[in-house]
C-alpha positions as CSV (number, residue, x, y, z in Angstrom):
1,M,0.3,-0.4,0.1
2,S,0.9,4.1,-0.6
3,E,2.0,6.1,1.0
4,A,-1.0,8.1,0.4
5,S,-3.4,4.8,0.7
6,Q,-2.0,4.2,4.0
7,R,-3.1,7.8,5.0
8,L,-6.5,7.9,2.9
9,E,-7.7,4.5,5.2
10,N,-6.9,6.2,8.2
11,R,-8.5,8.7,7.8
12,A,-11.4,7.0,6.8
13,A,-11.3,4.8,10.0
14,R,-11.0,7.7,12.5
15,V,-14.5,9.1,9.9
16,A,-16.4,5.5,10.1
17,E,-15.7,5.8,14.2
18,R,-17.3,9.5,14.6
19,A,-19.8,7.9,12.8
20,N,-20.6,5.0,15.1
21,W,-20.9,7.2,17.4
22,I,-22.7,10.3,15.9
23,R,-25.2,7.1,15.5
24,R,-25.4,5.9,18.9
25,S,-25.7,9.4,19.9
26,A,-28.5,10.2,17.7
27,L,-30.6,7.2,18.6
28,K,-30.1,8.1,22.1
29,M,-31.2,11.4,22.2
30,T,-34.7,10.4,20.5
31,F,-35.1,7.3,22.8
32,D,-34.3,9.6,25.9
33,A,-37.0,12.5,24.4
34,G,-39.3,10.3,22.7
35,Q,-39.7,11.6,19.2
36,G,-36.8,12.7,16.1
37,H,-36.0,11.2,12.5
38,P,-33.6,8.2,13.0
39,G,-34.3,7.0,9.8
40,G,-32.6,10.5,8.9
41,D,-30.3,10.8,11.8
42,L,-28.5,7.0,11.1
43,S,-27.9,7.5,7.1
44,A,-26.4,11.1,7.3
45,A,-23.7,10.2,9.9
46,D,-20.9,9.5,7.6
47,I,-20.9,12.4,6.1
48,L,-21.1,14.2,8.6
49,A,-18.7,12.7,10.3
50,A,-16.1,12.9,6.8
51,L,-17.1,16.8,6.7
52,Y,-16.6,17.8,10.5
53,F,-13.6,15.2,11.3
54,D,-12.1,16.1,7.6
55,I,-12.7,18.7,5.7
56,L,-14.5,21.4,6.5
57,R,-12.6,24.4,8.1
58,H,-13.4,24.9,11.6
59,D,-13.3,26.4,14.8
60,P,-15.0,25.8,18.0
61,A,-13.4,28.6,19.7
62,R,-14.3,31.3,16.8
63,P,-17.9,29.9,15.6
64,D,-17.7,33.6,13.6
65,A,-14.5,33.4,11.8
66,P,-14.4,35.3,8.8
67,D,-12.1,32.2,7.1
68,R,-13.9,29.9,8.5
69,D,-15.7,26.9,6.0
70,R,-19.5,28.1,6.0
71,F,-21.4,24.6,6.4
72,V,-26.3,24.4,5.9
73,M,-27.8,21.6,7.3
74,S,-30.5,22.2,4.3
75,K,-32.0,18.8,6.7
76,G,-32.8,21.1,9.1
77,H,-34.6,17.9,10.8
78,C,-31.8,15.2,10.8
79,T,-30.8,17.5,14.5
80,G,-30.5,14.3,16.4
81,A,-27.3,14.0,13.6
82,F,-26.6,17.2,13.9
83,Y,-26.7,18.3,17.3
84,S,-24.1,15.2,17.6
85,V,-21.8,15.7,15.7
86,L,-21.3,19.7,16.6
87,A,-21.1,18.8,19.6
88,A,-18.3,16.3,18.9
89,A,-16.7,18.4,17.9
90,G,-16.6,20.9,20.3
91,F,-19.3,23.8,19.7
92,F,-20.4,22.8,23.1
93,P,-20.4,20.4,25.7
94,Q,-21.8,16.8,25.2
95,A,-23.6,16.7,28.4
96,E,-26.5,19.2,27.1
97,L,-27.1,16.1,24.3
98,S,-30.0,15.3,27.1
99,T,-31.9,18.0,27.3
100,Y,-32.4,18.0,22.9
101,L,-36.3,19.2,22.4
102,Q,-36.9,19.7,26.8
103,P,-38.5,23.3,27.4
104,L,-35.9,26.2,27.4
105,S,-33.0,23.7,25.7
106,R,-31.1,25.1,22.7
107,L,-31.5,21.8,21.6
108,N,-34.5,22.5,18.6
109,G,-36.3,20.5,16.9
110,H,-34.8,22.3,13.8
111,P,-31.2,23.7,14.4
112,S,-31.8,28.0,14.6
113,R,-28.6,30.0,14.2
114,A,-29.7,32.3,16.5
115,A,-29.4,29.8,20.0
116,L,-26.9,27.5,18.7
117,P,-23.0,28.3,18.3
118,G,-21.9,26.2,14.5
119,V,-25.2,26.6,13.0
120,E,-24.3,28.6,10.3
121,T,-28.4,29.0,8.9
122,S,-31.7,28.2,11.0
123,T,-33.2,25.7,8.6
124,G,-36.0,23.5,8.9
125,P,-38.2,24.0,5.1
126,L,-37.8,22.1,2.8
127,G,-35.4,23.2,0.0
128,H,-34.2,26.3,1.5
129,G,-30.9,25.1,2.2
130,L,-29.2,25.2,-1.0
131,P,-30.5,28.6,-2.0
132,V,-29.3,29.9,1.0
133,A,-25.5,28.4,0.3
134,V,-25.8,29.4,-3.3
135,G,-26.0,33.2,-1.7
136,I,-23.2,32.9,0.6
137,A,-21.3,31.4,-1.7
138,I,-21.9,34.3,-4.3
139,A,-20.5,36.7,-1.2
140,G,-17.3,34.5,-0.8
141,Q,-17.1,35.1,-5.0
142,I,-17.1,38.1,-5.3
143,D,-15.4,39.0,-1.6
144,A,-12.5,36.6,-3.3
145,A,-12.7,34.6,-0.2
146,G,-11.6,30.7,0.3
147,Y,-13.6,28.9,1.8
148,R,-15.7,27.0,0.8
149,V,-19.3,26.3,1.3
150,F,-20.9,23.1,1.8
151,V,-24.5,21.9,1.8
152,L,-26.3,19.2,3.1
153,T,-30.0,18.3,1.4
154,G,-32.1,15.2,1.7
155,D,-33.5,14.0,-1.9
156,G,-37.1,13.9,-1.2
157,E,-36.6,18.0,-0.8
158,L,-34.5,18.3,-4.0
159,Q,-38.8,18.1,-5.4
160,E,-38.9,21.7,-4.8
161,G,-38.8,24.1,-7.2
162,S,-36.4,26.0,-4.9
163,C,-33.8,24.2,-5.1
164,W,-33.3,23.9,-8.7
165,E,-33.5,27.5,-9.1
166,A,-30.3,27.8,-6.5
167,A,-28.6,25.0,-8.6
168,M,-29.1,27.4,-11.9
169,T,-28.2,30.5,-10.4
170,A,-24.5,28.3,-9.5
171,G,-23.5,26.7,-12.4
172,H,-24.5,30.2,-14.5
173,R,-22.3,31.6,-11.8
174,K,-19.8,28.8,-11.8
175,L,-19.8,28.7,-8.3
176,D,-16.4,26.4,-7.7
177,N,-16.7,27.3,-3.7
178,L,-19.8,25.7,-3.7
179,T,-20.6,21.6,-3.0
180,L,-24.0,19.8,-2.5
181,I,-24.5,17.1,-0.9
182,V,-27.8,14.7,-1.7
183,D,-28.4,12.6,0.9
184,R,-29.6,9.5,-1.7
185,N,-31.7,7.5,0.9
186,R,-34.4,7.2,-2.0
187,L,-37.6,7.5,1.2
188,Q,-39.1,10.5,2.2
189,Q,-41.9,10.8,4.7
190,G,-43.8,7.9,4.2
191,A,-42.8,6.9,0.5
192,L,-40.0,6.1,-1.9
193,T,-38.9,9.3,-3.4
194,E,-39.5,7.9,-7.5
195,D,-42.7,7.3,-6.4
196,T,-43.4,10.6,-4.7
197,V,-41.9,12.9,-7.3
198,A,-39.4,11.4,-9.5
199,L,-35.7,12.4,-9.3
200,A,-33.7,10.2,-11.6
201,P,-31.9,10.6,-13.5
202,L,-30.6,12.8,-11.0
203,A,-27.0,12.8,-12.1
204,D,-27.8,14.6,-15.6
205,K,-30.3,17.1,-14.4
206,W,-27.2,18.7,-12.3
207,R,-25.1,18.2,-15.2
208,A,-27.2,20.1,-17.7
209,F,-27.4,23.3,-15.0
210,G,-23.8,22.9,-15.6
211,W,-22.5,21.4,-12.0
212,D,-19.7,18.5,-11.7
213,V,-21.0,15.9,-10.4
214,V,-19.9,12.8,-8.4
215,E,-21.5,9.9,-7.7
216,V,-20.5,7.7,-4.5
217,D,-21.1,5.0,-1.5
218,G,-22.8,7.3,1.4
219,H,-21.7,4.8,3.4
220,D,-17.9,4.8,2.8
221,P,-15.8,7.0,4.4
222,A,-12.4,7.0,2.0
223,A,-15.3,8.1,-1.2
224,L,-16.0,10.4,0.6
225,L,-13.1,11.6,1.6
226,A,-11.7,11.7,-1.9
227,A,-15.0,13.4,-3.4
228,L,-15.2,16.2,-1.0
229,E,-11.7,17.7,-0.6
230,H,-11.0,18.2,-4.5
231,P,-13.6,20.8,-5.6
232,G,-12.9,21.9,-9.1
233,S,-13.8,24.8,-12.1
234,R,-17.7,24.9,-10.7
235,P,-20.3,23.9,-8.1
236,L,-19.9,20.4,-7.2
237,C,-22.8,17.9,-6.7
238,V,-22.0,14.8,-4.8
239,I,-24.5,12.3,-4.8
240,A,-23.9,10.5,-1.4
241,A,-25.7,6.6,-2.3
242,T,-27.1,5.9,1.6
243,I,-29.6,4.2,3.1
244,K,-32.8,5.4,5.5
245,G,-31.8,3.9,9.1
246,K,-28.0,2.6,8.2
247,G,-27.0,-0.1,10.8
248,V,-30.2,-1.1,12.1
249,S,-31.8,-3.7,10.9
250,Y,-35.1,-2.9,12.1
251,M,-34.6,0.6,10.7
252,E,-32.9,0.4,7.3
253,N,-35.1,1.7,3.9
254,Q,-38.3,1.5,6.2
255,A,-39.7,4.7,5.1
256,G,-41.8,4.7,8.5
257,W,-38.5,5.4,10.6
258,H,-38.5,8.8,9.0
259,H,-40.3,9.9,12.4
260,G,-40.3,7.8,14.9
261,C,-38.9,6.6,18.7
262,P,-38.2,2.7,19.3
263,T,-39.5,0.8,22.5
264,P,-37.0,-0.1,25.0
265,D,-36.4,-3.1,23.4
266,Q,-35.4,-1.6,19.7
267,Y,-33.4,1.0,21.5
268,A,-31.3,-1.6,23.2
269,Q,-31.3,-4.3,20.2
270,A,-30.4,-1.3,18.4
271,L,-27.4,-0.2,20.3
272,R,-26.1,-4.0,20.3
273,E,-25.7,-3.6,16.2
274,L,-23.5,-0.2,16.5
275,A,-21.9,-1.7,18.6
276,A,-21.1,-5.2,16.8
């Protein structure tokens, strides 16, 4: 194995370890709160771990540092995974995760920039994250700033027209500082995305809007890192094929776990499976 390959393997192993911790943390938050969106939390864990523990330039002690990379969590309902990765990265104490969805907690059902350090943009309404990220990227382009802008969307929210208006603008302005990651688990609330409003051929659509496109296994940290670390000359769309409920057998590929809470027996089983 070459030295470069060994370094990538080491980085990927670190990301995988962090992702498993995020999954366990998000499930605990959901179980303790009695509600949440565990399916999407588990599908996005590897992507968030790759970003926060390898790719993003960020400083939890200076969350508004001008030279930071910007991250917009467009699938804002998946706060179990998002708050877990922010806490693990040091933006706030991990002990605060136990307050998730409790009265007066900063950890609301949707992330709020005004409430919590590390949240770049308040999100929740689907289809809003990419337009905001495009605006931030345009500002960076005008200022000749060195930061990159990343945004994570669910695939179901790409059915919103605002996403495609933003995609057209990003392609027109050749925003090479913008990277979109699509959590392509093919399920939305209650149904398959393709049975609701079909997205395929998804990669061809982004290319038609002037984007570079990379398709990867969203649970392969090495593939994610390779795709995310090299921007090109145009906006980049990384379509990450994922499994909703990844890592917990009874949740995997089940639309019913878009939101919900496991029973005590189900929770114990989930922790055993994630520890394996």
